[in-house]
N, C-alpha and C positions, 0 to 999 in steps of 0.2 A: 129882535124880539124872538121869543120862543116859537111864535108862529105868526105874529102879526095879526092875531084874530081874537082880541080881547072882547069883552062884552060891551062893545060900542053900540050906537043906534043902528037899527036895521038899515041895510043899504040895498040899492038896486044894481043889477048887472046891465041895465039898459044903456048906460053911458058908453061903455066900451063897444057894445054892439052897434050903437048908433054911430059912433065915430068911424067904426070899420065900414059901415054901410055908406057913409059919406065919402070915404076914401075910394071905395069901389066905384061909386057913381061918377066921381071926377076922373078916375082912371079910365073907365069905359068911355066917358065923354071925350077923352084925349085919344081914344083908339089904341090903348095900350093893354097888353096882357100883364099878369103879375110878373112874368119873366122879363117883360119889356120895361116895367117900372123899376125893377130891382136895381139895375146899374145906375139909374138916374138918382135914386135916393141913397145909393151905396149901402144897401142892406140886401140880404139874400131873398130869393123868391119865397122861401119858407117863412121868413119873418114877415114879409108883405102879406102872405096868406093868413098868418096867425093874427095880424092886426086887423085885417078885413073881416075876419070871423069873430072878432071880439074876444080872442083868447089871450091877447098880450097887450100890455100897456105900451103905447108907442113912445120910444125915446124922443127927447126933444129934438135931436138932429133929424130924425125921421120926419117929424112934423114940419120943420122948416124946409127941408129938401123937397118933401112932397108938395108943400104949399107952392113952391116955386116951379117945380117940374110940371105940376098939373094946372098951373095958373088958376088957383082956387079962390081968388078974390078975398083972401083972409078968412074964408069959411073954416078951414082946418084949424087955424090958430084959435079961432073963437070956440070951436067945438072942443078943443083940447082943454080949455079952462075947466070943463066939467069932469075931467078924467081923474081929479084928485080923489074922487070917491071910488073905492074898489070894493067889490062884494066880499064881506067877511073880514075885511081888514080894519083893525081898530084905528080910530082917528089919529092917534098920536104916532102911529107906525107908518102912515101912508107915505110921508116924505122919504123915509129910509127905504121903504119897499120900492119906490120909484128909482132911487139911486142904485139899488141892487141890480135893477134891470140893465144898467150900463156899466157895472163894475168890471174892473180888470182882475182884481183880487178881493177876496172876502175872508176875513179871519174872525172866528167866533169862539169865545170861551164861555161855557155855561156851567153853573153850579146849582141850578134850580130844576130844570127839566131838560130833556134831550132837545137840541135845537130843532125848530120847526122844519128846516130843510132836510133833516134826517129822520123825522117821525114817520111811523107807519100810520095807516088809517085808524087802526084799532087803538094805537097808543095816543094819537091825537084826540080821538074821541074820549078816551079815559081821562086825559088831562083836562079837557074842556068840562067834562061832567064833574070833576073833582072840586072845582072852585066855585063857591057860592057867589051870587044867587043862581039857582038852577035855571038854565036857559030853556027856551022852547025847542022842540025837536027841529023845527025849521032853522032856528039859529044855529043849532049844533051842526046840522048838515052843511049850512052855508060856511061856517068857520072851518070845518074839516076840508071842504072842497077848496077853499081859498088857500089853506095851508099846503095841501097836496099840489095845487097848481103852481105854487112858488118853486116847487122842486124841479120844474122844468129848467131852472137855472143851472142845475148840475150838468145838464146836457146841452147847454146853449152853445151856439156857434156865432162868433168866436168864443172859445171856452173861457171860463173864469177859473182862476187858481184858488182853490179852497183850502183853508186850514181850519180844522175843528179840534178843540180841546174840551173834553167833557169829563166830569167827575165820575169815578167808578161808582160812587154812591147812588147816582141817578139810575143806574141799571139794577143795582142791588135792592133798590126800593121796590121793584116789581110792580110798578104802576099798572093797573089794569089786570093784574094777575099773572100767573106763570106762563100761560099760553101766549098772552100779549107780549111778555118779555122775551120769550123764545123767538117769536116772529121779529121783534125789534132787533135783537142781537143778530139774527140772520140778515136783516136788512142793513144793519150797520157794517157788517162784514162785506156785504155785496157793494155798498157804497165805497168802502175803503179800497176796493180793487180798481176803482175808476182812476185813470192816470192823472187826472187833475184834482184829485181829492187826497188830502193828508189828514188822517184821523188819529188822534192821540188820546189816551186815557190818563187822567191824573189819578194815581193810585190812592187808596184809602189812607195809607201811611206815607206822608211826605212832609217831613219837618220844615222844609224850606218851600214856601208857597207864595209866589208873587201876586196871586189873584185873590187874596183874602178880602179885598175891598168890593168884590162882587163881579158879575158878568161883564164881559168886554166884547164889543163888536167894532170891527174896523173894516174899512173898504178903501180900495184904490180906484180913483176915477180914470176915465180914458186919458185925461191930461196928467195922470200920475200924481194927483193930489190925494193925500190920505185924509179920511174923515172918520170920526168915531160916533158911537151911539150909546147912550145910557138910558136904561129903562127901569122904572119902578112900577108900583101898582097904579094902573090907570094913567100913567104919565110916560113920556118919552122925550129925550132931548138929543138933538143933533149937536155934535161937538166938532167945530171947525177950526178953532184957534190952534195955531201951530204948536205952541207950548203944551197945551192940554193934550193934543193928539200925540205929541212926542212922548209924553208920560205913558199913555196907553200902549204905544208901540214898544216902549222899553219893558213894560210889564208883560206884554204878550210874548216878546222875545225870550224873556227869562223863563216864563212858563213852558215854552217849547223845549227848553233844556231840562226842566224839572219833571215834565210828564214822561210817560213811557214812550219809547220810540214807536213809530207806526207798526213795525214788525212785532214788537213785544205787546203792543196794544191789541193787535189781531189775535195773538196767542192767548192773551188774557180773556178776550171775548169768547174764544172757542172753549176755554176751560169753564167759563161761567155758564155757557150754553149747555155744556156737557153735565154740569152739576145740577141743572134744573130737573 
């Protein structure tokens, strides 16, 4: 999804914080520090800290390993049931957002708006305010915060291999105005310099385009299974059938050859920034 923050029902941040507090209580009961728990659950101390502070959705493997390591009587498994609700995340996007947390690779093609993982705060706000019905200010802040929080995935350890293909027209649209666009281009260039991120621009003129059927999202799980995701207005669908996913992989691979190279994409972005 462009940000996983559609106009769904208001949600609470309490579930993640409560789960983190429960993990912390069982960890301290076991006489363990965060550094001591980390090897038992096979996650870094930083991940343990993020989960305890309610800043990260715990992966299923963490829940199971922590349940056993802390002898938690099934409490962690029970508490995890309520973690499907994430603040600012639209209901139809939650399952995909949870899968993103564990992904090995993520591939995204967008022709509507710049992907949420690459949006700036000002651009995200402009996108949210552009689409009726007008949200309450609290909802805007909640959705923007959730969108920016997902960007921690760009710096996750172990790292995710990212591939983004975005249409040149999305930047030429100047969503939010010239200053917002300048900041967006600067941010895109900065993200493109990350060693685990490949950013390509699909030029305005491309007679051969394999993505005419719309946006594509693909991810590779830790078990090296590929999954797809398709989204419309107020709906989203996980695609797991091997044949259907194969079609999306073929289309995405073709688009990578049709879009500008990462180097040429960066050059185009710099020219566009200079022309503003």
